[in-house]
PLY file of the C-alpha trace (Angstrom):
ply
format ascii 1.0
element vertex 106
property float x
property float y
property float z
element edge 105
property int vertex1
property int vertex2
end_header
94.41 59.03 128.85
92.90 55.51 129.52
90.45 54.26 132.22
93.80 52.39 133.42
96.15 54.78 132.98
94.10 57.41 134.61
93.75 55.27 137.57
97.24 54.55 138.27
97.89 58.33 137.74
95.08 58.94 140.80
97.08 56.52 142.96
100.26 57.87 141.98
99.72 61.49 142.23
96.84 61.09 145.51
98.59 64.00 147.67
99.84 65.85 144.81
97.77 69.14 144.46
100.07 71.19 141.81
100.26 70.19 138.22
97.55 69.28 135.93
95.26 66.55 134.85
93.57 66.32 131.99
90.01 66.40 131.50
89.82 62.43 130.62
91.73 61.78 133.37
89.36 63.43 135.97
86.39 61.79 134.35
88.09 58.28 133.97
88.87 58.81 137.84
85.36 60.03 138.68
83.42 57.07 136.80
86.40 54.83 138.55
85.23 55.85 141.98
81.46 56.01 141.02
81.95 52.09 140.19
83.94 51.08 143.12
81.55 52.86 145.59
78.46 51.23 144.26
80.22 48.14 143.97
81.07 48.21 147.76
77.96 49.46 148.59
75.89 46.17 149.47
78.76 44.55 151.78
78.65 46.79 154.54
79.04 50.26 155.84
82.70 49.30 157.17
83.81 48.61 153.78
81.88 51.11 152.24
83.20 53.39 154.43
87.02 52.64 153.84
86.98 53.08 150.01
85.04 56.44 150.23
88.12 57.04 152.55
90.21 55.71 150.18
89.23 57.54 147.65
88.73 60.97 148.93
92.14 62.75 149.09
92.41 61.14 145.57
89.78 62.72 144.50
89.89 65.90 145.71
93.84 66.33 144.10
92.67 64.55 140.67
89.81 67.57 140.90
92.26 70.54 142.07
94.42 69.42 138.89
91.62 69.40 136.54
90.77 73.10 138.05
94.29 73.83 137.10
94.55 72.15 133.92
91.46 74.83 132.69
93.23 77.61 134.17
91.94 78.20 137.54
92.45 78.11 140.78
91.74 74.33 142.74
89.67 75.98 145.11
86.58 76.35 142.94
86.35 72.78 143.44
84.16 73.00 146.29
81.74 75.04 144.81
79.52 72.47 142.94
78.03 73.69 140.29
81.23 75.77 139.22
82.93 73.07 139.57
81.42 71.00 136.86
81.71 73.85 134.30
85.34 73.96 134.80
85.75 70.65 134.13
83.57 70.16 131.48
86.02 72.62 130.02
88.63 71.68 127.16
91.98 71.75 128.78
94.14 75.01 128.03
96.71 73.45 125.47
99.29 76.35 126.39
101.52 76.82 129.60
99.85 78.37 132.44
100.71 79.64 135.83
99.83 75.89 137.16
102.44 74.04 134.48
102.81 72.85 131.25
99.93 70.86 129.89
99.91 67.42 130.89
101.87 65.13 128.01
99.49 63.64 124.83
98.63 60.01 125.82
99.22 57.38 122.74
0 1
1 2
2 3
3 4
4 5
5 6
6 7
7 8
8 9
9 10
10 11
11 12
12 13
13 14
14 15
15 16
16 17
17 18
18 19
19 20
20 21
21 22
22 23
23 24
24 25
25 26
26 27
27 28
28 29
29 30
30 31
31 32
32 33
33 34
34 35
35 36
36 37
37 38
38 39
39 40
40 41
41 42
42 43
43 44
44 45
45 46
46 47
47 48
48 49
49 50
50 51
51 52
52 53
53 54
54 55
55 56
56 57
57 58
58 59
59 60
60 61
61 62
62 63
63 64
64 65
65 66
66 67
67 68
68 69
69 70
70 71
71 72
72 73
73 74
74 75
75 76
76 77
77 78
78 79
79 80
80 81
81 82
82 83
83 84
84 85
85 86
86 87
87 88
88 89
89 90
90 91
91 92
92 93
93 94
94 95
95 96
96 97
97 98
98 99
99 100
100 101
101 102
102 103
103 104
104 105
């Protein structure tokens, strides 16, 4: 999944906590969130707060789906170090309890 597809997927599934998100989708979304947050930081607290609020739920959702992709429960997203370790792991290539793997993108 490329950068633009990850952004589209993040907003399209902004409140979808079921299913799975590939490692590339998660990390591209994280990069997008960081870049956007840094870009609006200089425009004042109001805009920065608005962007943070707009990205909060989709970021949690993609994080939970990423945990599912590594065959872990979504609650691990609230434990920072464990979340990082799990998000760096390779995806489970098979069907797991959270569904089929994300389709490969070309």
